[in-house]
C-alpha positions in Angstrom: -17.4 10.1 -3.4 -14.6 12.4 -2.2 -12.7 12.9 -5.4 -9.5 14.1 -3.6 -9.3 11.0 -1.4 -10.0 8.9 -4.5 -7.1 10.7 -6.2 -4.8 9.7 -3.3 -5.3 6.1 -4.3 -3.7 7.0 -7.6 -0.9 8.7 -5.8 -0.3 5.5 -3.7 -0.3 3.3 -6.8 2.2 5.5 -8.7 4.4 5.7 -5.6 4.8 1.9 -5.6 5.4 1.9 -9.3 8.3 4.4 -8.9 9.7 2.3 -6.1 9.8 -0.8 -8.2 11.2 1.1 -11.2 14.0 2.2 -8.8 14.6 -1.4 -7.8 14.4 -3.1 -11.2 16.0 -0.4 -13.4 18.3 1.5 -11.0 20.9 2.9 -13.5 19.1 6.2 -14.0 18.1 6.6 -10.4 21.8 6.1 -9.3 22.6 9.3 -11.2 20.1 11.2 -9.0 21.5 9.6 -5.8 25.0 10.9 -6.3 23.9 14.6 -6.5 23.6 14.9 -2.7 24.5 12.7 0.3 22.1 9.7 0.4 21.3 10.3 4.1 19.7 13.7 3.4 16.0 13.7 2.8 16.4 16.4 0.1 18.3 13.9 -2.1 16.4 13.7 -5.4 16.2 9.9 -5.1 14.4 10.0 -1.7 10.9 9.8 -3.2 12.0 6.7 -5.1 13.6 5.0 -2.2 10.4 5.6 -0.1 7.9 4.9 -2.8 6.9 1.7 -0.9 5.0 4.1 1.5 2.2 3.9 -1.1 1.3 0.6 0.7 0.6 2.2 4.2 -1.1 5.0 2.3 -3.4 2.4 0.8 -4.0 0.9 4.3 -4.9 4.3 5.7 -7.3 5.0 2.8 -8.9 1.5 3.2 -9.5 2.3 6.9 -11.0 5.7 6.0 -13.2 4.7 3.1 -14.4 1.3 4.3 -14.6 2.5 7.9 -17.1 5.1 6.8 -19.4 2.4 5.5 -19.3 0.3 8.7 -19.8 3.4 10.9 -22.9 4.5 8.9 -24.7 1.2 8.6 -26.5 -1.0 11.1 -24.4 -4.0 11.8 -26.6 -7.0 11.3 -25.6 -10.5 10.1 -27.0 -9.7 6.7 -25.1 -6.4 6.3 -21.9 -7.9 7.5 -22.2 -10.8 5.1 -22.9 -8.3 2.3 -19.9 -6.3 3.3 -17.6 -9.4 3.2 -19.1 -10.5 -0.1 -18.4 -7.2 -1.7 -14.8 -7.2 -0.4 -14.3 -10.7 -1.7 -15.5 -9.6 -5.2 -13.3 -6.6 -5.1 -10.1 -8.6 -4.5 -10.2 -12.2 -5.6 -11.5 -12.1 -9.3 -8.9 -9.5 -10.3 -6.2 -11.5 -8.6 -7.3 -14.7 -10.3 -7.2 -13.0 -13.7 -3.8 -11.6 -12.8 -2.4 -15.0 -11.7 -3.7 -16.8 -14.8 -2.0 -14.4 -17.1 1.2 -14.3 -15.0 1.4 -18.1 -15.3 0.8 -18.0 -19.1 3.5 -15.3 -19.5 6.0 -17.3 -17.5 6.0 -19.9 -20.3 7.7 -17.3 -22.5 9.5 -15.1 -19.9 12.2 -17.1 -18.1 12.5 -16.6 -14.3 9.2 -14.6 -14.2 7.8 -17.4 -11.9 10.2 -19.5 -9.9 9.9 -23.3 -10.6 9.0 -24.1 -7.0 6.0 -21.8 -7.2 4.0 -24.1 -9.4 3.5 -26.5 -6.4 2.0 -23.7 -4.3 -0.7 -22.5 -6.8 -3.6 -23.5 -4.6 -2.2 -21.2 -1.8 -1.6 -18.4 -4.3 -5.2 -18.5 -5.6 -6.5 -18.6 -2.1 -4.2 -15.7 -1.1 -3.0 -17.7 1.8 0.5 -16.2 1.4 2.7 -14.8 4.1 0.2 -16.2 6.5 0.8 -18.6 9.3 1.4 -21.5 9.7 3.0 -22.0 6.3 4.1 -18.4 5.5 4.1 -19.3 1.8 6.1 -16.8 -0.4 3.8 -14.9 -2.8 4.3 -15.7 -6.5 4.3 -11.9 -7.2 5.9 -9.6 -4.6 3.1 -7.1 -4.7 0.6 -9.7 -3.5 1.9 -9.7 0.0 -0.4 -6.8 1.0 -3.6 -8.6 0.0 -3.9 -11.0 2.9 -3.3 -8.1 5.3 -6.1 -6.2 3.6 -8.4 -9.2 3.7 -7.7 -9.7 7.4 -8.7 -6.1 8.0 -11.9 -6.6 6.1 -12.8 -9.6 8.3 -12.3 -7.7 11.5 -13.7 -4.3 10.4 -17.3 -5.1 11.3 -16.2 -6.1 14.8 -14.2 -2.9 15.1 -17.4 -1.0 14.2 -19.3 -3.0 16.9 -16.6 -2.3 19.6 -16.4 1.4 18.6 -20.1 1.8 19.5 -19.3 0.4 22.9 -16.0 2.0 24.0 -15.6 4.9 21.5 -13.1 5.6 18.7 -10.4 7.1 20.9 -10.1 4.0 23.0 -10.1 1.9 19.9 -7.2 3.9 18.4 -5.2 3.7 21.6 -5.8 -0.1 21.8 -4.7 -0.5 18.2 -1.5 1.4 18.9 -0.8 -0.9 21.9 -1.5 -4.0 19.8 0.8 -2.8 16.9 3.7 -1.8 19.2 3.4 -5.0 21.3 3.3 -7.2 18.2 6.3 -5.6 16.5 8.5 -5.6 19.6 7.5 -9.3 20.4 8.3 -10.4 16.8 11.7 -8.6 17.0 12.4 -10.4 20.3 11.2 -13.7 18.9 12.8 -13.6 15.5 16.5 -13.3 16.3 17.8 -12.6 12.8 20.8 -10.5 11.6 18.6 -8.6 9.2 14.9 -8.0 10.0 13.8 -7.7 6.4 13.6 -11.5 6.6 11.0 -11.1 9.4 8.8 -8.6 7.6 6.1 -11.2 6.7 5.7 -11.6 10.5 6.1 -8.0 11.5 3.5 -6.8 8.9 0.7 -9.2 9.7 -2.5 -7.4 10.7 -1.5 -7.0 14.4 1.6 -5.2 13.2 -0.2 -2.9 10.9 -3.6 -2.5 12.7 -2.8 1.0 13.8 -2.2 2.1 10.2 -5.7 1.0 9.2 -7.2 2.4 12.4 -5.7 5.8 11.8 -7.7 6.0 8.6 -10.8 4.5 10.3 -10.7 7.1 13.1 -10.5 10.0 10.6 -14.2 9.6 10.1 -14.8 10.9 13.6 -12.9 14.1 13.3 -14.6 17.4 12.4 -14.6 18.3 8.8 -15.6 22.0 8.9 -12.7 24.4 9.1 -11.3 27.5 7.5 -9.1 27.3 4.4 -6.2 28.9 6.3 -6.4 26.3 9.0 -6.6 23.4 6.5 -3.5 24.8 4.6 -1.5 25.1 7.9 -2.6 21.6 9.0 -1.5 20.1 5.7 1.8 21.9 5.9 2.4 20.6 9.4 1.4 17.0 8.5 3.8 17.2 5.5 6.6 18.5 7.6 6.1 15.7 10.1 6.2 13.2 7.2 9.5 14.6 5.9 11.1 14.6 9.4 10.1 11.0 9.8 11.8 10.2 6.5 14.9 12.0 7.7 14.9 10.0 10.9 14.9 6.7 9.1 17.7 7.9 6.8 19.7 8.9 9.9 19.2 5.5 11.5 20.2 3.9 8.2 21.0 0.2 8.0 20.7 -0.1 11.8 16.9 0.1 11.2 17.0 -3.4 9.9 19.3 -4.9 12.5 17.0 -4.7 15.5 16.8 -0.9 16.2 13.7 0.1 18.2 12.7 2.3 15.3 11.6 -0.8 13.4 8.7 -1.1 15.9 8.0 2.6 16.4 8.6 4.2 13.0 5.7 2.5 11.1 3.0 3.7 13.5 4.6 7.2 13.4 4.6 7.4 9.6 1.0 6.0 9.6 0.0 9.0 11.8 1.6 11.4 9.5 0.0 9.8 6.4 -3.4 9.9 8.2 -3.0 13.6 9.0 -2.2 14.3 5.3 -5.3 12.3 4.2 -7.4 14.2 6.7 -6.5 17.6 5.4 -6.6 16.4 1.7 -10.1 15.1 2.3 -11.4 18.7 2.7 -11.8 21.2 -0.2 -8.9 23.5 -0.7 -6.8 25.1 -3.5 -3.7 23.3 -2.5 -5.1 19.9 -3.2 -7.4 20.7 -6.1 -5.2 18.7 -8.4 -6.2 15.5 -6.6 -9.7 16.0 -7.9 -8.6 16.3 -11.5 -10.3 13.7 -13.8 -6.9 12.1 -14.5 -6.3 11.5 -10.8 -9.8 10.1 -10.4 -9.2 7.7 -13.3 -5.9 6.6 -11.7 -7.8 6.1 -8.4 -10.3 3.9 -10.2 -7.7 1.7 -11.7 -5.2 1.9 -8.8 -5.7 -1.8 -7.8 -4.9 -2.9 -11.3 -1.9 -0.6 -11.5 -0.7 -2.1 -8.2 -1.2 -5.7 -9.4 0.1 -5.5 -12.9 3.1 -3.1 -12.9 5.5 -5.4 -11.1 5.3 -8.5 -13.4 5.3 -6.2 -16.4 8.5 -4.5 -15.2 10.1 -7.9 -14.4 9.1 -9.2 -17.9 10.7 -6.2 -19.5 13.9 -6.7 -17.5 14.2 -10.5 -18.2 13.3 -10.3 -21.9 15.7 -7.4 -22.7 18.1 -7.5 -19.8 21.1 -6.0 -21.6 19.1 -3.1 -23.0 18.4 -1.4 -19.6 22.1 -0.8 -18.7 22.3 2.7 -20.0 20.9 5.8 -18.2 18.6 6.7 -21.1 17.1 3.2 -21.5 16.8 2.9 -17.7 14.8 6.1 -17.6 12.8 5.1 -20.7 11.7 1.9 -18.9 9.4 3.8 -16.6 7.1 5.3 -19.3 7.2 2.1 -21.3 6.0 0.1 -18.2 3.3 2.7 -17.6 2.1 2.6 -21.2 1.7 -1.2 -20.9 0.3 -1.2 -17.3 -2.4 1.5 -17.6 -4.4 0.0 -20.4 -4.3 -3.5 -18.7 -5.3 -1.9 -15.4 -8.2 -0.1 -17.1 -9.4 -3.3 -18.7 -9.2 -5.1 -15.4 -11.3 -2.3 -13.8 -13.9 -2.1 -16.5 -14.3 -5.8 -17.3 -13.8 -7.4 -13.9 -13.7 -5.1 -10.9 -16.5 -2.7 -11.6 -19.0 -5.2 -13.0 -18.5 -7.6 -10.1 -18.6 -4.8 -7.5 -22.0 -3.7 -9.0 -23.4 -7.2 -9.1 -26.2 -7.9 -6.7 
């Protein structure tokens, strides 16, 4: 196991936590936003506003880690069935546990689950959410990524098979073509004033395939280099990432009203994230902190953190709505949410995820 890459999973999970804290308890974050113009990437609130990029980072890491398994093994019906079975056990039992407790908590927390969601529970437990033809809304907002992950798991063995035939470069180029074509076609087909409403269509697997494939193709790049070259590479990748954030800030609200960046920016940010993962996957003093035991622990429980933090934050908000209106209480909401989320995520990992993943 590459400990630094594993630590990046913890970074991805915490990024999403910060994003939802910014959304649900915004009072403290607003104080940061006014320190500098909001359209500047150096604004202290920028990491919070872009915390959702933990999701494409998860996708890149999935392509990288799982792609390595597919590349190494012989693709037989038995090995493919075993791969799919392990992926199923990785996702569904933890989600079912999460959904059961979410439904129980909703009996005591008003508005935690919308009334119309009870009629869609069969789709929620199957994870047929934000998927055609019904495009059912997920009962918990963070669950929208899971059908995309599962879709990638289904096609990954076929990607491995095609890579053996036409090579990884052609596969990467083809995935970029599919992603751009899909996103431009959805933008043309979904004529809406604000394309946030079209995100479930934009972000289906064809619209995010390049993000997964960036991670997958990292497995074919050389891993032996000097420390100086790795440090420079990580610096350039980080600079590209920051410039892309600045680009979206400059585009501003036009990004969601049909600007061509809505199709092009996600693949660009995926390439930047992939470059950062590549240089972080190799030993170096600059990224040694990613291999710290605390980061490895966060990587282990990252799926649980991702699943549980959002309903916990929403429960806190609905149960004590008036308490979070001050700057101090808004800031305190983040450590409180983490103190509740981390033990639950740890229990989910130790009692459900790890035992089932080790089951033969």
